[in-house]
N, C-alpha and C positions, 0 to 999 in steps of 0.2 A: 692749934691756935687759930682763932678766927681772924679774918682780914679786918684790920681796924681802919686803915685808910682806904676809902672807896675811890675817890677821885678829887683832884684839885678844882677849886672854883676859879674860873677865869672869866670874869665879867668886868664891865667898865667900872663899876663901883669898887670891886676888889682890887683892880689894877690901880685905881686912884689911892686906895688905902695902902697898897704896897709901896707906892712912891712916897707917900706922906709919912707913914708910921712904920715902915718895914714889917708889915703884917701880911700874912698869907692865909687864905681860906681853903678849907677842905670839907668835903662831905665825908662823914665818918660813920661807923657802925652805931646802931642805936644803943647798944649796951656798953660802949666804950666810955671810960672815964678820963679825966684830964691827965692822970699819970701815965696811963697806957698810950694816949694820943701823943704825949711828949716823947716817950721812949720810941714809939714807932717812927715819928718824924726825924728824930735824931739818928736813928739807925738807917732809915731809908735815904736821907739826903745828906747826912754828915754835917749837920749844923748844930749850934747851941740854941736851944729854945729858952726864952726868958719867961714867957707867960702863955697860958692857953685859956681862951674863953670859949664856952660852948653854949649853944642855943638850939632849941627845937623849932623847926619851921613847919607850920601846919600846911596841909594840903588845901588847895583852893576848890571852892564849889564850882562845878561846871554844869551847863545844861545845853542840850542840842534840840533843835526842832526837827523832827523826822516825820515821815509819812504817817507813822502810827501814833504820833503825839510827842510830848515833851519827855526827853530822857534826861534824868538828873543823876549826877554822880560827883565824885570827889577825886582829885589827884592825890598821890601818895605823899605823905609828909616825910621829913628826914631830919637828921641831926647834923648841925654844922659846927665846925671848930675854927676859930680865928686864932692864929698862932703868931706871936711876936718873936722875932729873932734878935740875937745879940747884935750890937753895933758893928757894922762892916760886913755882915754875912748876908748872903742872898741865896735864893733857890731859883734855878733856871729851869722852867718847865719845858722849854723849847729846844733843849740841847740834843735830845734824841730823835728829833724829827728828820 
C-alpha cells in the first residue's frame, strides 16, 4: 500500500483555519481519493473525520539570472487535502517533539 499522507501543512493560514473551523491540512499522494484520505487520517490520528476537501496546487514558475544567462524552471505541484473533524476533536502535531 502506498503512503497516502505525506506531511501535515502547518502554516499561518492553516493554523487560523484550524482555530476557526476545526480543519486541518495535509499534503497527500497524487493518486489518493477522499475515501482513502479519510480512512488514513482516522487510522493514523484516531479521530472522526466529517468531510474531506481536496485540491491540486500547481508549481510556481521560477527564473534565475546566472553567468550563462536566464535559467527558467518550475517547482513541483502537489495535492492538498483539507480535513474537517467532528466537534470537540483535535489533532496535536506537536505531541511527539
